[in-house]
N, C-alpha and C positions, 0 to 999 in steps of 0.2 A: 105461194110456196117458196119461190126463189128468195123473197125478202125474209122469210122466217129462218131459212137455213143459216145465213151468216150470223144472225143473232144467237141461234142455238149453239153454233160452233164457238162463238165468243164466250157464251156462258159456260160451256163444257171446259174450254181451255182455261178460263179464269178460275174455275173450281179446282182443277188439277194443279194449277200454278200455286194457289194458296195452300193446298194440302201437301205440297212437296216438303215442307219443313217438318219432318217427323220428330225433331228434337225441340220443338217449341215448348215453352213453359219455364218454370223457375227451377234452378238446380243448385244444390249445395256443392261447393268445391270439396275436394277430397278431405281436407282437414276441418270441414264444416265452419270455417272462419268467414265465409262469404256466401252470398247467394247471387247468382247470375240469371238474369231473365233473357231467354232466347226468343227473339221475335224475327219477323221478316224484315230484312233491310230495305224493302220496297222494290226489290228486284227478284224476289223468289229465293233469295239466299239468306242464311241465318246471320244475325248479329247478336252479340251478347253484351248486355249492360249490367253493371254492378248495381244491385238494388238494396243490398244490405251487407255490412261487414263488421267484424269485430276488430276495432283498432288495436294495434300492437301496444306494447308497454309505453312506447313514446307518446301515444295519443294522437299521432299525426293522422289527419283526415283529408289533407290536400295531396295533390299529385306532385310532391316535392322532388321526386327523381326524374320528372319528365325531361327529356333532352331539349325541349323548347322552353327557355327560361320564362316566357310569357304565360305558359300553361301551368307553372308550378304552384300558383295560388288557386288553381281550379280544384273544387272538391272532387274527391274520388267517387263519392256516391253519385250514381247516374252516368258515370263515364263508360265509354265503349271499351270492352276488353277483347272482343274478337269480331272479325269482319272479313270480307273478301273471298269467301269460299266458293268452290265449284262442285257441283254434284258429280260423283262418279260411283255408279251402282249403289252400294249400300252405305256409302260414307260421303263426307264433305272434305275435299282436298284443297290444297293451294291457298289456304287462308292465312291470316295473321292473328296472333294472340299477343296481347300487351301484358307485361309483368310490371305493375306499378312499383314493386319492391326494388327493381333494378332500373326501371325507366326504359326498358328495351322491349322490342317486339320481335317475335319469332315466327318462323313458318309453322303452320299448324294443320292438323287433321282432326276431324270429329267423326265419331261413329257411335250409333245407338246399338248397344250390345243386346243379345237375346234376353238377358235377365232384366232389361229395362234401365240399366245404368248407361251413362255417357262416357265414352272413352275420349279423353282430350289429350292430344299429343302435341308437344312443342318441340321444335328441332332447330339446332344450330348445325348447319352442314349435315354430316351423316349421323351426328349424335342427337338422339331423341329421348325425351322423358314423357311417360304417360301417366296421367292422373285418371282416377275413376270418380265421376261425379254422380250423385244420387238426386232423384227428383225431390223437391221440397213439397211438403203438404201445403195446400192452399190456406 
């Protein structure tokens, strides 16, 4: 019995660890110009990767505004757009979100709303902007 208990506790904690990411899935950005896939970063926190986007009129598909010159030739498709969150009750706080348009990353919070949308907040100091993302159909 003593040998079974540690295995059972490991199974239970592993299950709850994996299910902690209530926002997992594919999401349309507010303007429907991109899809972000939210998965586990490997540590029980959400990571968002760009899986589809509508290029703007310039047709640029690389990360040309990245502050690191060596990454400016990297394709945007598949790039990480948010990471580093910590769970706080019903939301994810203290994360970072990357804006490829400006090449900057901002403090971010994520929250699954009661209507099933995802509230994505980006902040510079005390100034914040919130977008509402919707789940994409499979």
